[in-house]
C-alpha positions as CSV (number, residue, x, y, z in Angstrom):
1,X,-22.4,-177.4,-16.7
2,X,-22.8,-176.5,-13.0
3,X,-24.4,-179.1,-10.8
4,X,-27.5,-177.0,-10.1
5,X,-28.4,-176.9,-13.7
6,X,-27.7,-180.6,-14.1
7,X,-30.1,-181.5,-11.3
8,X,-32.8,-179.1,-12.5
9,X,-33.0,-180.3,-16.1
10,X,-35.2,-183.3,-15.3
11,X,-37.5,-181.2,-13.2
12,X,-37.9,-178.6,-16.0
13,X,-39.3,-181.2,-18.2
14,X,-42.3,-181.5,-15.9
15,X,-42.9,-177.7,-15.8
16,X,-45.9,-176.2,-17.6
17,X,-45.2,-175.1,-21.2
18,X,-45.5,-171.4,-20.2
19,X,-42.8,-171.7,-17.6
20,X,-40.6,-173.6,-20.0
21,X,-41.1,-170.8,-22.6
22,X,-40.1,-168.2,-20.0
23,X,-37.0,-170.1,-19.1
24,X,-36.1,-170.5,-22.8
25,X,-36.6,-166.8,-23.3
26,X,-34.3,-166.0,-20.4
27,X,-31.6,-168.4,-21.8
28,X,-32.0,-166.7,-25.2
29,X,-31.4,-163.3,-23.6
30,X,-28.3,-164.5,-21.8
31,X,-26.9,-166.1,-25.0
32,X,-27.6,-162.9,-27.0
33,X,-25.8,-160.9,-24.4
34,X,-22.8,-163.2,-24.5
35,X,-22.6,-163.3,-28.3
36,X,-23.7,-159.7,-29.0
37,X,-26.4,-161.1,-31.3
38,X,-30.1,-160.8,-30.8
39,X,-32.5,-163.1,-32.6
40,X,-36.1,-161.9,-32.5
41,X,-38.9,-164.4,-31.8
42,X,-41.7,-165.0,-34.3
43,X,-44.0,-162.8,-32.2
44,X,-41.5,-160.0,-32.1
45,X,-41.0,-160.2,-35.8
46,X,-44.7,-160.1,-36.3
47,X,-44.9,-156.9,-34.1
48,X,-42.0,-155.3,-36.1
49,X,-43.8,-156.1,-39.3
50,X,-47.0,-154.6,-38.0
51,X,-45.2,-151.4,-36.9
52,X,-43.5,-151.1,-40.3
53,X,-46.8,-151.5,-42.1
54,X,-48.3,-148.8,-39.9
55,X,-45.4,-146.5,-40.8
56,X,-45.8,-147.2,-44.5
57,X,-49.5,-146.3,-44.3
58,X,-48.8,-143.1,-42.4
59,X,-50.2,-144.3,-39.1
60,X,-47.7,-142.6,-36.8
61,X,-48.1,-140.6,-33.6
62,X,-47.4,-136.9,-33.8
63,X,-44.4,-135.5,-31.8
64,X,-46.9,-133.7,-29.6
65,X,-48.8,-136.9,-28.7
66,X,-45.6,-138.7,-28.0
67,X,-44.4,-135.9,-25.7
68,X,-47.8,-135.9,-23.9
69,X,-47.6,-139.7,-23.3
70,X,-44.1,-139.5,-22.0
71,X,-45.1,-136.7,-19.6
72,X,-48.1,-138.8,-18.3
73,X,-46.0,-142.0,-17.8
74,X,-42.7,-140.6,-16.7
75,X,-41.7,-142.2,-13.4
76,X,-38.7,-140.0,-12.6
């Protein structure tokens, strides 16, 4: 482990929980990139489940409404 990380670990313990969660998420992203495996969080899995439920119940956007939204929010 590099020295910077070794010296930061004790300080991280005193960070607010939200900051610790943010750091943990960044570390998960790095690990996933290194391993080629992504593990969704509980919140992400909940969102995926909600989206699939919407799809099963026919609650989907029309191609026209998707195109209109893309046109409104396009930044390029």
